[in-house]
C-alpha positions in Angstrom: 0.0 0.0 0.0 2.8 2.3 0.7 4.1 1.9 -2.8 0.7 2.7 -4.1 0.5 5.9 -2.1 4.0 6.9 -3.3 3.1 6.2 -6.9 -0.1 8.4 -6.6 1.9 11.1 -5.0 4.5 11.1 -7.8 1.8 11.2 -10.4 0.1 14.1 -8.6 3.4 16.1 -8.3 4.0 15.4 -12.1 0.6 16.7 -13.0 1.1 19.8 -10.8 4.4 20.5 -12.5 2.8 20.0 -15.9 0.0 22.4 -15.0 2.5 25.0 -13.8 4.6 24.6 -17.0 1.4 24.9 -19.2 0.0 28.0 -17.4 1.8 30.5 -19.6 1.0 28.9 -23.0 -2.6 28.4 -21.9 -2.9 32.1 -21.0 -1.5 33.0 -24.4 -4.0 30.7 -26.0 -6.8 32.3 -24.1 -5.6 35.7 -25.4 -5.5 34.5 -28.9 -9.0 33.1 -28.6 -10.3 36.3 -27.1 -8.8 38.3 -30.0 -10.4 35.8 -32.4 -13.8 36.3 -30.6 -13.4 40.1 -31.1 -12.6 39.6 -34.8 -15.5 37.3 -35.4 -17.9 39.6 -33.6 -17.4 42.3 -36.2 -17.7 39.9 -39.2 -21.6 40.1 -39.5 -21.5 43.9 -39.7 -18.7 43.9 -42.2 -20.4 41.2 -44.3 -23.7 43.2 -44.2 -21.8 46.3 -45.4 -20.1 44.5 -48.2 -23.4 42.9 -49.4 -25.1 46.3 -49.4 -22.3 47.9 -51.4 -22.4 45.0 -53.8 -26.2 45.4 -54.2 -25.7 49.1 -54.9 -23.1 48.4 -57.5 -25.1 45.8 -59.2 -28.2 48.1 -59.2 -26.1 50.9 -60.8 -24.8 48.4 -63.4 -28.4 47.3 -64.3 -29.5 50.9 -64.6 -26.6 51.7 -66.9 -27.4 48.6 -69.1 -31.0 49.7 -69.3 -30.0 53.2 -70.4 -27.7 51.7 -73.0 -30.5 49.4 -74.3 -32.9 52.4 -74.7 -30.2 54.4 -76.5 -29.4 51.5 -78.8 -33.2 51.1 -79.6 -33.3 54.7 -80.5 -30.2 54.3 -82.8 -31.4 51.1 -84.4 -33.5 52.8 -87.1 -30.5 54.9 -88.0 -28.3 51.8 -88.4 -31.1 50.2 -90.5 -31.1 53.3 -92.8 -27.4 53.3 -93.1 -27.5 49.6 -94.0 -30.2 50.2 -96.7 -28.1 53.1 -98.1 -25.0 50.9 -98.2 -26.9 48.1 -100.0 -28.4 50.7 -102.5 -24.9 52.1 -103.1 -23.5 48.6 -103.6 -26.2 47.8 -106.2 -25.6 51.2 -108.0 -21.8 50.8 -108.0 -22.1 47.2 -109.3 -24.4 48.3 -112.1 -22.0 51.1 -113.0 -19.1 48.6 -113.0 -21.1 46.3 -115.3 -21.8 49.3 -117.7 -18.2 50.4 -117.7 -17.1 46.8 -118.3 -19.5 46.6 -121.3 -18.1 49.9 -122.7 -14.6 48.7 -122.1 -15.4 45.5 -124.1 -16.9 47.5 -126.9 -13.9 49.8 -126.9 -11.5 46.9 -127.0 -13.4 45.4 -129.9 -13.4 48.7 -131.8 -9.7 49.1 -131.1 -9.0 45.6 -132.4 -11.0 46.4 -135.6 -9.2 49.7 -136.1 -5.7 48.1 -135.7 -6.5 45.2 -138.1 -7.9 47.6 -140.8 -5.3 50.3 -140.2 -7.8 53.0 -139.2 -5.8 54.5 -136.3 -4.6 57.5 -138.3 -8.2 58.2 -139.5 -9.5 58.1 -136.0 -6.7 60.4 -134.9 -7.6 62.9 -137.7 -11.3 62.8 -136.7 -10.4 63.5 -133.1 -8.1 66.4 -134.1 -10.8 68.0 -136.3 -13.3 67.5 -133.5 -11.1 69.3 -131.0 -10.4 72.2 -133.5 -14.1 72.8 -134.1 -14.8 72.5 -130.4 -12.2 75.2 -129.6 -13.8 77.7 -132.0 
């Protein structure tokens, strides 16, 4: 029994020394946990502020997009008119190009006839007479 009492006393002294050694780290841990508590206490307010600011920013973005949509709807007829003018100009220029190509083909045919029959000098004389009469 004596040995049992001595063993329990040794274990008790060891636990007492362990508690004394762990007092300082436990106090530091308590300070860290209290600082953590202070930080987490302010989180709901900060989160509410962030969400309200985000809501305001999203609302402003939606308003801006709505304004842009209304302005684009106002400009849409102008863009349609510009497209129609571009298409009409394209058709006109293609018809002019086809006419010029036709005249060019006729001119090339006439030139080939005049060179084969030796009429270049005659055409030059007619052009000179035409210019002289036009000057007077």
